[in-house]
C-alpha positions as CSV (number, residue, x, y, z in Angstrom):
1,M,9.6,37.9,32.3
2,P,10.3,35.4,35.5
3,P,12.1,32.8,34.3
4,V,10.3,30.3,34.5
5,A,7.7,31.8,32.3
6,V,10.8,32.5,29.8
7,G,10.9,28.8,29.5
8,K,8.0,28.2,29.3
9,T,8.3,31.2,26.1
10,R,11.2,29.2,24.7
11,G,10.3,25.9,25.0
12,A,7.3,27.2,22.9
13,E,9.2,28.8,19.5
14,R,11.7,24.7,20.4
15,R,8.0,22.9,19.4
16,A,7.0,25.3,16.9
17,R,10.4,25.1,15.3
18,F,10.6,21.7,15.4
19,D,6.7,21.4,14.2
20,G,7.7,23.7,11.3
21,S,10.1,20.8,10.4
22,K,8.0,17.8,10.8
23,L,5.6,19.0,8.4
24,V,9.0,19.7,6.0
25,L,10.3,16.3,7.0
26,N,6.8,14.4,6.5
27,V,4.7,16.3,3.3
28,L,7.7,18.2,1.5
29,L,9.9,16.5,0.8
30,P,8.8,12.9,-0.7
31,L,7.0,15.4,-2.9
32,A,10.1,16.6,-3.7
33,G,11.0,12.9,-4.2
34,V,8.7,12.9,-6.7
35,L,9.2,16.2,-8.6
36,V,13.0,15.5,-8.7
37,A,11.8,12.1,-10.9
38,L,9.7,13.3,-12.9
39,G,12.9,15.5,-13.8
40,F,14.8,13.2,-14.2
41,G,11.8,11.3,-16.8
42,A,11.7,15.1,-18.7
43,F,14.9,14.2,-19.1
44,L,14.6,10.9,-20.7
45,L,11.7,12.0,-22.5
46,I,14.3,13.9,-24.0
47,L,16.7,12.2,-24.9
48,L,13.7,9.4,-26.5
49,K,12.7,12.9,-29.0
50,A,9.7,13.4,-27.2
51,N,8.7,16.9,-25.8
52,P,8.3,16.5,-21.7
53,I,5.1,19.2,-21.2
54,E,2.9,17.3,-23.3
55,A,3.8,13.9,-22.6
56,Y,3.2,14.7,-19.1
57,T,-0.2,16.7,-19.8
58,A,-1.0,14.1,-20.7
59,L,-0.4,12.0,-18.0
60,V,-3.0,14.8,-16.2
61,K,-5.7,14.9,-18.5
62,G,-5.0,10.3,-18.3
63,A,-6.0,10.4,-14.7
64,V,-7.8,13.4,-13.9
65,G,-9.3,14.5,-17.4
66,N,-12.3,13.5,-17.6
67,K,-14.5,11.1,-15.7
68,F,-13.7,7.5,-17.1
69,G,-9.6,8.1,-16.3
70,L,-11.0,10.0,-12.7
71,T,-12.4,7.1,-11.4
72,L,-10.4,4.9,-13.5
73,T,-7.8,6.3,-10.4
74,L,-9.6,6.0,-7.6
75,V,-10.4,1.7,-8.1
76,K,-6.4,2.2,-8.2
77,T,-5.7,3.7,-5.2
78,A,-8.6,1.3,-3.7
79,P,-5.5,-1.7,-3.6
80,L,-3.2,1.3,-3.0
81,L,-4.8,2.4,-0.3
82,L,-5.6,-2.0,0.7
83,V,-1.6,-2.4,0.6
84,G,-0.7,0.9,2.4
85,A,-1.7,0.3,5.5
86,G,-0.6,-2.3,6.0
87,I,2.6,-1.2,4.9
88,C,3.0,1.4,7.7
89,I,1.6,-1.1,10.4
90,A,4.1,-3.0,10.0
91,F,6.5,-0.5,9.6
92,R,6.0,1.7,12.4
93,A,7.1,-2.1,14.2
94,N,10.4,-2.2,12.1
95,V,9.8,-5.0,10.2
96,I,9.5,-4.2,6.0
97,N,6.7,-6.4,4.7
98,I,7.6,-7.1,0.2
99,G,5.0,-9.7,0.6
100,G,2.3,-7.2,-0.4
101,E,1.6,-9.1,-4.2
102,G,1.8,-12.8,-2.4
103,Q,-1.2,-11.7,-0.2
104,I,-3.1,-10.1,-2.9
105,I,-3.5,-13.3,-4.7
106,L,-4.2,-15.0,-1.3
107,G,-6.6,-12.3,-0.3
108,A,-8.0,-13.1,-3.8
109,L,-8.4,-17.3,-4.0
110,A,-10.1,-17.1,-1.1
111,G,-12.1,-13.9,-2.1
112,T,-12.7,-16.4,-5.7
113,W,-13.5,-19.5,-4.1
114,I,-15.8,-18.9,-1.4
115,P,-18.0,-16.9,-3.7
116,L,-18.1,-20.2,-6.8
117,A,-18.5,-22.3,-3.4
118,L,-21.7,-20.8,-2.1
119,P,-23.8,-18.9,-4.3
120,G,-27.1,-19.6,-3.3
121,L,-26.1,-16.6,-0.6
122,P,-27.6,-13.7,-0.7
123,G,-25.2,-10.7,-1.3
124,W,-25.5,-9.4,1.4
125,L,-23.5,-11.9,3.4
126,L,-21.7,-13.6,0.3
127,I,-19.7,-10.1,0.0
128,P,-18.6,-9.4,3.9
129,L,-18.0,-13.9,4.1
130,S,-15.6,-13.1,0.4
131,C,-14.3,-10.2,2.6
132,L,-13.4,-11.7,5.7
133,G,-11.7,-15.2,4.0
134,G,-9.8,-12.4,1.6
135,V,-8.5,-11.2,5.5
136,L,-7.7,-14.3,6.8
137,A,-5.5,-15.8,3.5
138,G,-3.6,-13.0,3.6
139,G,-3.1,-13.0,7.3
140,I,-2.6,-16.3,7.7
141,W,0.2,-15.2,4.5
142,G,1.3,-12.8,6.8
143,F,1.8,-15.1,9.6
144,V,4.8,-17.5,8.0
145,P,6.9,-14.6,7.9
146,G,5.8,-13.0,10.9
147,I,6.3,-15.4,13.2
148,L,9.5,-17.0,12.0
149,K,10.9,-14.0,11.8
150,A,9.8,-13.6,15.5
151,R,10.7,-17.0,16.6
152,L,13.9,-17.4,14.4
153,R,14.7,-14.2,13.5
154,V,14.3,-14.9,9.8
155,N,14.5,-12.3,7.6
156,E,11.7,-10.9,6.8
157,I,12.9,-9.2,3.9
158,L,13.8,-12.9,2.4
159,S,10.8,-14.9,3.8
160,T,8.4,-12.3,2.6
161,I,10.2,-12.6,-1.0
162,M,9.7,-15.8,-1.9
163,M,6.6,-16.1,0.2
164,N,5.0,-13.7,-3.0
165,A,7.0,-16.8,-5.5
166,I,5.1,-19.3,-3.7
167,A,2.1,-17.6,-3.8
168,L,2.4,-16.4,-8.1
169,Q,3.0,-20.6,-8.4
170,L,0.3,-21.8,-6.3
171,L,-2.5,-19.3,-8.4
172,N,-1.4,-21.1,-11.8
173,L,-1.4,-24.1,-10.5
174,L,-4.8,-23.4,-9.4
175,L,-6.0,-21.0,-12.6
176,Q,-5.2,-24.2,-14.8
177,G,-6.6,-26.9,-12.6
178,P,-9.4,-27.0,-9.8
179,L,-10.5,-23.2,-9.9
180,M,-10.2,-22.9,-14.1
181,D,-13.3,-21.7,-15.4
182,P,-15.7,-24.9,-16.7
183,E,-17.1,-23.3,-19.6
184,G,-13.5,-22.7,-21.4
185,I,-13.0,-26.3,-20.8
186,A,-16.3,-27.3,-21.9
187,H,-15.1,-24.9,-25.3
188,G,-11.9,-26.5,-25.3
189,T,-10.4,-22.9,-24.8
190,Y,-8.7,-23.9,-21.9
191,L,-8.0,-20.5,-20.2
192,A,-6.4,-19.6,-17.2
193,Q,-8.8,-18.2,-15.7
194,S,-11.7,-19.2,-13.5
195,A,-15.5,-19.1,-13.8
196,Q,-17.3,-16.1,-13.5
197,L,-18.4,-14.8,-9.9
198,P,-21.9,-15.2,-9.0
199,K,-23.5,-11.0,-9.7
200,Q,-24.9,-11.3,-6.1
201,A,-21.3,-11.0,-4.0
202,W,-20.3,-8.4,-7.0
203,L,-19.8,-4.8,-5.7
204,T,-22.1,-2.2,-6.5
205,R,-20.9,0.4,-9.7
206,M,-21.4,4.2,-8.0
207,A,-20.9,5.5,-11.4
208,P,-21.7,3.4,-14.1
209,P,-20.9,2.6,-16.0
210,T,-18.0,3.3,-14.9
211,L,-15.5,0.6,-13.4
212,L,-16.2,3.1,-9.4
213,H,-17.4,0.2,-7.1
214,T,-18.2,0.8,-3.4
215,G,-14.2,-1.3,-2.7
216,V,-13.0,2.9,-2.7
217,L,-15.2,3.6,0.7
218,I,-14.2,0.2,2.2
219,A,-10.3,0.7,1.4
220,V,-11.0,4.9,3.2
221,A,-12.8,3.3,6.0
222,M,-10.0,0.7,6.1
223,A,-6.7,3.5,6.1
224,I,-9.0,5.7,9.3
225,L,-9.5,2.8,11.3
226,V,-5.3,1.8,11.4
227,Y,-5.2,5.6,12.0
228,I,-7.1,5.0,15.2
229,F,-5.7,1.6,15.7
230,L,-2.5,3.1,15.8
231,W,-2.3,6.0,17.5
232,R,-5.8,5.8,20.0
233,T,-5.2,2.0,21.4
234,T,-2.7,0.4,23.6
235,I,-2.2,-2.4,20.5
236,G,-0.9,0.2,18.3
237,Y,1.0,1.8,21.3
238,N,2.8,-1.1,22.1
239,I,3.4,-1.6,18.1
240,R,4.7,1.5,17.4
241,A,7.1,1.8,20.6
242,V,8.8,-1.8,19.3
243,G,9.6,0.2,16.2
244,L,10.7,3.2,17.7
245,N,12.9,1.1,20.5
246,P,12.8,-2.7,20.7
247,D,15.9,-2.9,23.1
248,A,13.7,0.2,25.9
249,S,10.0,-1.8,24.9
250,R,11.3,-5.3,25.5
251,Y,12.4,-3.7,29.0
252,S,9.5,-1.9,30.0
253,G,8.2,-5.5,29.6
254,I,6.2,-5.9,25.7
255,K,6.4,-8.7,24.2
256,V,9.0,-7.7,20.5
257,P,8.2,-11.1,19.5
258,F,4.4,-10.7,19.7
259,Y,4.2,-7.3,18.3
260,E,6.8,-8.5,14.8
261,A,4.6,-11.0,14.1
262,L,1.6,-9.1,14.7
263,S,2.3,-7.2,12.9
264,L,3.3,-8.2,9.9
265,T,0.1,-10.9,9.8
266,L,-2.2,-7.3,10.2
267,A,-0.6,-6.5,7.2
268,G,-1.0,-9.5,4.8
269,G,-4.4,-9.4,6.2
270,L,-5.5,-6.0,4.5
271,A,-3.3,-6.2,1.3
272,G,-5.6,-9.5,1.2
273,L,-8.5,-7.7,1.6
274,A,-7.3,-5.2,-1.5
275,G,-7.1,-9.3,-3.2
276,V,-10.7,-9.8,-2.8
277,I,-11.9,-5.8,-3.7
278,E,-10.2,-6.5,-6.9
279,V,-12.0,-9.6,-8.1
280,I,-14.9,-8.7,-6.3
281,G,-15.2,-5.7,-7.4
282,V,-13.1,-5.1,-10.8
283,Q,-12.6,-8.0,-12.9
284,H,-14.9,-10.6,-11.2
285,R,-13.2,-13.6,-12.3
286,L,-10.2,-14.4,-10.9
287,M,-7.4,-13.6,-13.6
288,P,-3.2,-14.3,-14.0
289,G,-1.9,-10.4,-13.1
290,L,-3.7,-9.6,-10.7
291,T,-1.4,-8.1,-8.5
292,S,-0.5,-5.4,-11.4
293,G,2.4,-4.3,-8.7
294,Y,0.0,-2.9,-6.2
295,G,2.1,-4.9,-3.1
296,F,5.0,-2.8,-4.9
297,T,3.8,0.5,-5.1
298,G,1.4,-0.1,-2.4
299,I,4.9,0.3,0.0
300,V,6.2,3.5,-1.8
301,A,2.3,5.2,-1.8
302,A,2.6,4.9,2.0
303,L,6.2,6.4,1.8
304,L,5.2,9.1,0.9
305,G,2.6,9.2,2.5
306,S,5.4,9.7,5.5
307,L,3.8,5.9,6.5
308,H,1.0,7.4,8.0
309,P,-2.8,6.4,7.7
310,L,-4.8,9.7,6.7
311,G,-1.7,10.7,4.8
312,L,-1.8,7.5,3.0
313,I,-5.1,8.6,1.3
314,P,-3.9,12.0,-0.7
315,A,-1.1,9.6,-1.9
316,S,-2.9,6.8,-2.9
317,V,-4.8,8.9,-4.8
318,V,-1.6,10.5,-6.7
319,F,0.2,6.7,-7.8
320,G,-3.1,5.9,-8.4
321,G,-3.3,8.6,-11.6
322,L,0.2,8.1,-11.8
323,L,-0.6,3.6,-12.8
324,V,-4.1,5.2,-14.7
325,G,-2.2,8.6,-16.8
326,A,0.8,6.3,-17.9
327,D,-0.8,4.9,-20.2
328,R,-2.4,7.8,-22.0
329,M,1.3,9.3,-21.7
330,Q,2.8,6.9,-23.7
331,R,0.0,6.1,-26.6
332,A,-0.3,10.3,-26.1
333,V,4.6,10.1,-27.3
334,Q,4.9,7.4,-28.4
335,V,7.8,5.9,-26.3
336,P,8.3,2.5,-24.5
337,S,6.2,0.9,-22.3
338,S,9.5,-0.1,-20.8
339,L,10.4,3.4,-20.0
340,I,7.0,4.7,-18.2
341,T,8.7,1.9,-16.1
342,A,11.8,3.3,-15.6
343,I,9.5,6.6,-14.6
344,L,8.0,4.8,-11.8
345,G,10.2,3.2,-11.2
346,L,12.8,6.5,-10.4
347,V,9.9,7.8,-8.1
348,V,10.5,4.9,-7.1
349,L,14.0,5.7,-5.6
350,F,13.6,9.2,-4.9
351,V,10.7,8.7,-2.3
352,S,12.1,6.3,0.0
353,G,15.6,8.3,-0.6
354,A,14.1,11.3,0.8
355,A,12.2,8.9,3.0
356,I,15.0,8.0,4.5
357,W,16.8,11.5,4.5
358,S,13.6,12.6,6.1
359,R,14.4,9.5,9.6
360,R,18.2,10.9,9.5
361,W,17.2,14.6,9.9
362,S,14.5,14.2,12.6
363,A,17.0,11.4,14.6
364,R,19.5,15.0,13.7
365,R,17.7,16.9,15.5
366,L,15.8,15.0,18.0
367,T,19.7,13.7,19.4
368,R,21.0,18.3,19.0
369,A,17.9,18.8,20.9
370,A,18.4,16.7,24.1
371,K,22.0,17.9,24.2
372,S,20.2,21.5,24.4
373,V,18.4,20.3,26.9
374,E,21.0,18.8,29.0
375,A,23.1,21.8,29.1
376,Q,20.3,23.6,30.0
377,K,19.6,21.6,33.4
């Protein structure tokens, strides 16, 4: 066989081996992290004298065992998918967005104020306006730590966490003041919630009487659009280049600070859209606790999906099922709610650890491959 053909064959073999390794790193390792976390959870269940098999059976049945559980899993998938899609953009630019909770709140505030301020608009106009307002509000909330990172090199982890706290206090202030339900004030209840949104602002229910709404389709469409944006556009290429090597990107003329700020802004906009969908799709009014931890769980869903928008779709369904099934498990085996939180925390820990180990393993393999090429020359 000619030397050139031999070289091509060896190169193809190396690429095939590398592709197989990428499958292990991107798919199997995060799943292994989930399984290990559930194994530790089983140990904790045994310590509490609960049957792990019975507990996990109840978890699965609660998530997908009937029509109500399955549809509720999909409902919880929508905000996780939107927050996770934003996380994929931010992490690809090598910036960390911990501000999903605050961005969800700002999006929900905008998505509540617009329908209440414009109740006479038809639904075909009011729903897009509400979604656009939520995207803009969340984007602005993400832009603030983004510009601080880009211009002043302020650590985005600290700034986004602080923005969460500000958003929460702003929500409490408005729900106890300007946005409080006038009917509650009139009846003397003074509940910390807004008035109910006009019905034309509600998202359509796809399987009544369940909560499944068209926001799930919007979330899936946005994840696909984020994939196209990151891998099929020049801006997306620049974002990924900045994340892979900011120094080389800067040398090649890419404005690194701009793309860092842009990625956090886009992540904030997607989280803001998640807040709008929760209000107009599920609750139909603004209430405390609407985030339900989606801003943090969405990060882990993104890691489980290997920070890829398409891998994020099944990962979000998995975590949506965990959130729904955990309630059923708690009732079935009579364990404290703190144990459910601990099990979900273990999933976060092991999936994050698997993601870190995956990146390090990929870096080592690339280094060895580069050395091998240099040796052959």
